[in-house]
C-alpha positions in Angstrom: 19.0 -5.7 18.3 16.7 -8.7 17.5 17.4 -11.1 14.7 14.0 -10.0 13.3 13.2 -6.5 12.3 9.8 -5.6 10.8 9.3 -2.3 8.9 5.7 -1.3 9.1 3.1 1.5 8.9 0.3 1.6 11.5 -3.0 0.9 9.8 -1.3 -0.7 6.8 -1.3 -4.3 5.7 1.8 -4.7 7.9 -0.7 -4.9 10.8 -1.3 -8.5 9.6 2.4 -9.3 9.8 2.6 -7.8 13.3 -0.3 -9.9 14.4 1.4 -13.0 13.0 4.7 -12.2 14.9 2.7 -11.6 18.1 0.7 -14.8 17.8 3.9 -16.8 17.2 5.5 -15.3 20.3 8.5 -14.0 18.2 11.0 -11.6 19.6 11.4 -8.8 17.1 12.2 -5.1 16.7 10.0 -2.8 14.6 10.7 0.3 12.6 8.1 2.8 11.5 8.0 3.8 7.8 6.1 7.0 7.2 4.2 6.2 3.9 2.4 9.6 3.9 5.7 11.5 3.8 7.1 9.1 1.1 9.7 7.6 3.4 9.3 4.3 1.6 10.9 6.0 -1.5 13.8 7.5 0.4 17.4 6.3 -0.3 17.7 5.1 3.3 14.7 2.8 3.1 15.4 1.7 -0.5 18.8 0.6 0.7 16.9 -1.8 3.1 14.0 -2.7 0.7 14.6 -1.8 -2.9 10.9 -2.5 -3.6 9.9 0.4 -1.5 7.0 -1.3 0.2 5.9 -2.4 3.6 5.9 -4.8 5.3 9.6 -5.8 5.0 11.0 -8.3 7.4 14.8 -8.5 7.9 15.8 -12.0 9.1 19.4 -12.2 10.4 20.3 -9.4 8.0 18.4 -11.0 5.0 15.4 -9.2 3.5 12.0 -10.9 3.0 9.2 -9.0 1.3 5.6 -9.5 0.3 3.0 -10.1 3.0 1.9 -13.6 2.0 5.5 -14.8 1.8 6.4 -13.3 5.2 3.3 -14.9 6.8 4.2 -18.2 5.2 7.8 -17.9 6.6 6.5 -17.1 10.1 4.1 -20.1 9.9 7.0 -22.4 8.9 9.4 -21.0 11.5 6.8 -21.4 14.3 4.6 -24.3 13.0 3.1 -25.0 16.5 1.8 -21.4 16.8 -1.2 -22.2 14.5 -1.1 -19.3 12.1 -2.8 -21.8 9.7 -4.8 -24.8 10.9 -2.9 -28.1 11.1 -3.3 -29.8 7.8 -1.3 -32.0 5.4 -1.1 -32.5 1.7 -3.8 -31.0 -0.5 -5.6 -29.5 2.5 -2.5 -27.6 3.5 -1.9 -26.4 0.0 -5.5 -25.2 -0.2 -4.9 -23.1 2.9 -1.9 -21.4 1.1 -4.1 -20.9 -1.9 -6.5 -18.9 0.3 -3.7 -16.8 1.7 -2.4 -16.1 -1.8 -6.0 -15.2 -2.9 -6.2 -12.7 -0.1 -2.9 -11.2 -1.3 -3.4 -11.3 -5.0 -7.1 -10.5 -5.4 -8.7 -9.0 -2.3 -5.8 -6.8 -1.3 -5.4 -4.9 -4.7 -9.2 -4.8 -5.2 -9.8 -2.9 -1.9 -6.9 -0.6 -2.7 -8.7 0.4 -5.9 -11.6 1.4 -3.6 -9.6 3.1 -0.9 -6.7 4.5 -2.9 -7.7 4.6 -6.6 -5.0 7.1 -7.4 -2.5 4.2 -7.3 -4.3 2.6 -10.2 -4.9 5.5 -12.6 -3.6 8.9 -13.8 -7.2 9.9 -14.8 -10.5 10.0 -13.0 -10.8 8.2 -9.7 -14.5 7.3 -9.7 -14.4 4.6 -12.5 -11.5 2.8 -10.6 -13.5 2.9 -7.3 -16.6 1.7 -9.2 -14.8 -1.2 -10.8 -13.2 -2.2 -7.5 -16.6 -2.2 -5.8 -18.1 -4.3 -8.5 -15.3 -6.8 -8.3 -15.6 -7.0 -4.5 -19.4 -7.3 -4.3 -19.9 -11.0 -5.1 -16.9 -12.6 -3.2 -17.6 -10.4 -0.2 -21.3 -11.4 -0.1 -20.2 -15.0 -0.4 -17.8 -14.6 2.5 -20.5 -12.9 4.5 -22.9 -15.8 4.1 -20.1 -18.2 5.0 -19.3 -16.3 8.2 -22.9 -16.4 9.2 -22.5 -20.2 9.5 -18.9 -20.4 10.9 -16.8 -18.2 13.2 -13.6 -18.1 11.1 -12.3 -18.2 7.6 -11.4 -21.9 8.0 -14.4 -22.9 10.1 -13.8 -23.4 13.8 -10.1 -22.6 13.6 -8.7 -19.0 13.8 -5.9 -18.3 11.4 -3.9 -15.4 10.1 -6.2 -15.3 7.1 -8.9 -13.9 9.5 -6.7 -11.0 10.4 -5.8 -10.3 6.8 -9.4 -10.5 5.8 -10.5 -8.2 8.6 -7.9 -5.6 7.4 -9.1 -6.0 3.9 -12.8 -5.3 4.4 -11.8 -2.5 6.9 -9.9 -0.8 4.1 -12.9 -1.2 1.8 -15.2 0.3 4.3 -12.8 3.3 4.9 -13.0 3.8 1.1 -16.8 4.1 1.3 -17.8 0.5 0.6 -20.8 -0.2 2.9 -20.8 -3.2 5.2 -24.3 -2.4 6.5 -26.4 -5.6 6.9 -23.4 -7.9 6.5 -24.0 -9.7 9.8 -21.4 -12.4 9.2 -18.7 -9.8 8.4 -19.6 -7.6 11.4 -19.5 -10.5 13.8 -16.2 -11.7 12.3 -14.7 -8.3 12.8 -15.7 -8.3 16.5 -14.2 -11.7 17.0 -11.0 -10.8 15.2 -10.5 -7.5 16.9 -10.9 -9.3 20.3 -8.2 -11.8 19.4 -5.0 -11.4 21.6 -2.7 -11.3 18.6 -4.7 -8.5 16.9 -4.8 -6.5 20.1 -1.1 -6.8 20.6 -0.4 -5.7 17.0 -2.5 -2.6 17.6 -0.5 -1.9 20.9 2.7 -2.3 19.0 1.6 0.2 16.4 0.6 2.7 19.1 4.0 2.3 20.8 5.8 2.8 17.5 3.8 6.0 16.8 4.5 7.3 20.3 8.2 6.6 20.0 8.3 8.3 16.6 6.5 11.4 17.9 8.6 11.5 21.1 
């Protein structure tokens, strides 16, 4: 067994973690967690990750949770992989601020659109409406930015691009229209063609095939 084990769900935000591991060239094992069946709340999984979430990364037997923290650890462990552009001082800290922004604002906002039942015990429509309103201005701003540059950080690909691609994909699957957002559409094409993204998808498919076999 590898010193690294990632617990993930195909299509979930753990896809970003898989892409980071693939881009870093890390040797790792992966374990599927069936969120639809509630496996994340099972005693067996809670013994591994008491928070009952994915992704979870076990490093030499030690648990690491929260996507942004895991991505930062991978970046620090393999600094030459370029998960974030090479930078020092304030510029490097601003990159982390963007990663945390994706995790703390964008991620829960699109979850309100795609899975509003996680945010209310009442009517779902007001939650979706609020999520859409919160998303509209920053998404339009990012769309304009990506009409002028290929990646989140300009000319340099980063793991933030994979995270962002997953985020607006979740919004779209929840009914948020991306029609006419040419910057976003082009960004998705570039991101999905990136080798790390493609390898992450293949790893997900392999995990599903193994689970069903």
